[in-house]
C-alpha positions as CSV (number, residue, x, y, z in Angstrom):
1,M,0.1,-0.1,-0.1
2,A,1.3,3.6,-1.0
3,S,2.2,5.4,2.1
4,N,0.5,8.9,3.0
5,K,3.4,10.8,1.2
6,G,3.2,8.7,-2.0
7,V,-0.8,9.3,-2.1
8,S,-0.3,12.9,-1.8
9,Q,2.0,13.1,-4.6
10,V,-0.5,11.1,-6.6
11,V,-3.2,13.5,-5.8
12,A,-1.1,16.6,-6.8
13,E,-0.3,14.9,-10.2
14,V,-3.7,14.3,-10.7
15,L,-4.6,18.0,-9.8
16,Q,-2.1,19.2,-12.1
17,A,-3.3,16.9,-14.9
18,L,-6.6,18.3,-14.2
19,Q,-5.3,22.0,-14.7
20,Q,-3.6,21.1,-18.1
21,A,-6.9,19.3,-19.5
22,R,-8.9,22.2,-18.4
23,G,-6.9,24.9,-18.9
24,T,-6.8,26.5,-15.8
25,Q,-4.2,27.8,-13.1
26,N,-6.6,28.1,-10.4
27,L,-8.0,24.5,-9.3
28,P,-7.7,24.1,-5.8
29,G,-9.4,20.4,-5.9
30,V,-11.4,18.0,-8.1
31,P,-14.5,20.8,-9.1
32,S,-17.9,20.1,-7.9
33,N,-19.5,20.1,-11.3
34,V,-17.5,17.1,-12.7
35,P,-20.4,14.6,-14.0
36,A,-20.9,11.5,-11.9
37,D,-18.7,8.9,-13.5
38,A,-17.6,7.1,-10.6
39,M,-16.1,4.2,-12.3
40,T,-13.9,6.2,-14.6
41,M,-12.5,8.5,-11.6
42,R,-12.1,5.1,-9.6
43,D,-10.2,3.6,-12.2
44,V,-8.0,6.8,-12.7
45,L,-7.2,7.0,-8.8
46,Q,-6.5,3.0,-8.9
47,S,-4.4,3.0,-11.8
48,G,-0.8,4.2,-10.2
49,P,1.4,7.1,-10.9
50,K,2.7,5.9,-14.4
51,K,-0.8,5.6,-15.9
52,I,-2.9,8.1,-13.8
53,L,-2.0,11.4,-15.7
54,P,-2.9,10.1,-19.1
55,L,-6.1,8.6,-17.7
56,A,-6.9,11.9,-15.9
57,R,-6.1,13.9,-18.9
58,Q,-8.6,11.4,-21.0
59,Y,-11.1,11.9,-18.4
60,F,-11.3,15.6,-18.3
61,Q,-10.7,16.0,-21.9
62,R,-13.9,14.1,-22.5
63,W,-15.7,15.9,-19.8
64,T,-14.6,19.4,-21.4
65,N,-15.5,18.6,-24.8
66,T,-19.1,17.4,-24.0
67,P,-21.4,19.7,-26.1
68,R,-23.7,21.8,-23.4
69,P,-26.7,24.0,-24.3
70,A,-25.6,27.6,-25.3
71,Q,-28.6,29.2,-27.6
72,L,-32.3,29.2,-27.1
73,T,-34.6,30.1,-30.1
74,I,-38.2,30.9,-29.1
75,V,-41.2,30.8,-31.5
76,G,-44.6,32.2,-30.6
77,D,-43.2,35.0,-28.1
78,D,-45.4,38.4,-27.7
79,Q,-48.6,37.1,-28.2
80,R,-52.1,38.4,-27.2
81,A,-55.2,36.7,-25.8
82,P,-58.3,37.4,-23.8
83,T,-57.7,36.9,-20.2
84,G,-58.4,33.2,-18.8
85,R,-57.9,32.1,-22.9
86,P,-55.0,30.3,-24.1
87,V,-52.4,32.0,-26.7
88,P,-53.7,31.1,-30.3
89,N,-50.3,30.0,-31.6
90,P,-48.0,27.3,-30.1
91,I,-44.9,28.3,-28.3
92,S,-41.8,26.4,-28.8
93,V,-38.1,26.4,-27.9
94,R,-34.8,25.1,-29.9
95,V,-31.9,24.4,-27.9
96,M,-28.5,24.6,-29.6
97,D,-24.9,24.1,-28.7
98,T,-22.1,26.5,-28.8
99,A,-21.6,25.7,-32.5
100,G,-25.3,26.2,-33.4
101,N,-26.1,22.3,-33.6
102,P,-29.4,21.1,-32.5
103,M,-29.4,19.4,-29.1
104,G,-31.8,16.6,-28.6
105,N,-32.8,14.6,-25.1
106,V,-32.3,17.7,-23.2
107,W,-34.5,18.9,-20.3
108,V,-36.5,22.2,-20.9
109,R,-38.8,23.6,-18.1
110,F,-41.4,26.4,-18.2
111,D,-42.6,28.3,-15.4
112,V,-45.5,31.1,-15.2
113,V,-43.5,34.0,-13.4
114,K,-46.1,36.8,-13.9
115,G,-49.9,37.3,-14.8
116,A,-51.2,34.1,-12.7
117,G,-51.5,32.2,-15.8
118,T,-51.4,28.5,-16.2
119,I,-49.5,26.3,-18.4
120,T,-49.4,22.6,-19.5
121,G,-46.4,20.7,-20.6
122,D,-44.1,22.6,-18.3
123,K,-41.2,19.9,-18.4
124,Q,-40.2,18.2,-21.4
125,R,-36.9,16.7,-23.3
126,T,-35.9,18.0,-26.6
127,D,-36.7,16.0,-29.8
128,A,-34.1,15.3,-32.3
129,T,-34.2,18.7,-33.9
130,G,-33.4,20.2,-30.2
131,T,-37.0,21.4,-30.2
132,V,-40.0,21.2,-27.5
133,V,-43.4,22.7,-27.9
134,L,-45.3,24.2,-24.7
135,G,-48.5,22.3,-24.4
136,S,-50.6,25.5,-23.6
137,W,-50.5,28.5,-21.9
138,T,-53.7,30.2,-20.8
139,L,-53.2,33.8,-19.8
140,G,-54.2,35.1,-16.3
141,E,-54.5,38.8,-15.0
142,V,-55.3,41.5,-17.7
143,G,-51.9,43.1,-18.8
144,P,-48.5,41.6,-19.3
145,N,-48.0,37.9,-18.7
146,L,-44.5,36.3,-18.5
147,A,-43.2,32.5,-18.7
148,A,-39.6,31.7,-18.0
149,V,-38.0,29.0,-20.0
150,S,-34.9,27.3,-18.4
151,V,-32.3,25.0,-19.8
152,A,-29.5,23.9,-17.8
153,S,-27.7,27.1,-16.9
154,L,-29.6,29.2,-19.6
155,S,-32.7,31.0,-19.1
156,A,-35.2,33.5,-21.2
157,V,-38.5,35.1,-20.7
158,I,-41.6,34.4,-23.0
159,K,-43.9,37.7,-23.1
160,A,-47.8,37.7,-23.7
161,T,-50.5,40.2,-23.0
162,A,-53.8,39.3,-21.6
163,T,-56.7,41.7,-22.9
164,V,-60.0,42.3,-21.6
165,I,-62.9,40.3,-23.0
166,P,-65.3,43.3,-24.4
167,P,-68.9,42.4,-23.7
168,R,-69.9,42.4,-27.4
169,L,-67.4,39.7,-28.3
170,A,-68.4,37.4,-25.4
171,G,-70.6,35.8,-28.2
172,G,-74.3,35.8,-29.5
173,T,-75.3,38.1,-32.1
174,G,-75.2,42.0,-32.6
175,P,-78.0,44.4,-32.5
176,T,-79.0,43.9,-35.7
177,G,-79.1,40.1,-35.4
178,S,-75.7,39.6,-37.3
179,A,-73.0,37.3,-36.1
180,T,-70.4,38.9,-33.9
181,P,-66.9,37.7,-33.6
182,T,-66.0,35.6,-30.5
183,A,-63.8,36.2,-28.1
184,A,-61.1,33.8,-29.5
185,A,-61.2,35.7,-32.4
186,A,-59.6,38.7,-30.4
187,A,-56.5,36.8,-30.2
188,T,-53.6,37.7,-32.3
189,S,-50.5,35.9,-33.4
190,G,-47.0,36.0,-32.0
191,S,-43.5,36.5,-33.7
192,S,-40.6,34.3,-34.1
193,T,-38.1,35.6,-31.8
194,P,-34.4,34.1,-31.4
195,V,-32.8,34.5,-28.3
196,L,-29.2,33.8,-27.8
197,T,-28.3,33.2,-24.1
198,T,-24.6,32.1,-23.0
199,P,-23.7,31.0,-19.2
C-alpha cells in the first residue's frame, strides 16, 4: 500500500493533469461540477502513478468536450389573447450548442412568473431537432404575462399580453341579429424571436 506521502504525490499529479486538461491555473481540488462517472474516476485513482496522468487527461478532456446548451430560439413570443384564454399559436423552444447544432434529449422547463396564468407541458425533453413545444399557456391577469424557460444554466422570458374580453365579443349576435366575432377571434398571433443566451 502506498504511503501517505505517496498518495499525496499522486493526488498532486492528478490535480496538475486536471489543470492541463481544463486549461486553468486555479484548481484547488476536484471541481464540484464534474459529471458523475464514479467508475472512470475510480479507475484513474487506482491506476498508479505511471497511468494516472494520461487517464486523468482523457477523463477531463472528455468532460470539457461534452456539448452543452448555449443558445435558445423561441417561436411564439409576444402574443395577445383575452384573459382566461390560451395564446392562439404554439410556443416552441429550440436548444443548440455553442456550434449552433441542435441538442436532443435535453430537459426544458417552463414556469409562469407573472400574470397568474397556467401552463401545461411544463417539463419536457427536446426531440431530435432540439425542439420542445409548450402544451398550452392560458393567460391570467389583464396586462403583461410572463413565462420563463430554462435549460441547464440558460434562461429566457416569453412575453404575452392578456386583454379584457369586451361584452360585445362574448358571443351571440349583434343588435341587428348579425353574428359577432367570438372572444377567441380577438387573439392575435405571436412572432418568432431568436434568443441567444450564454452561461
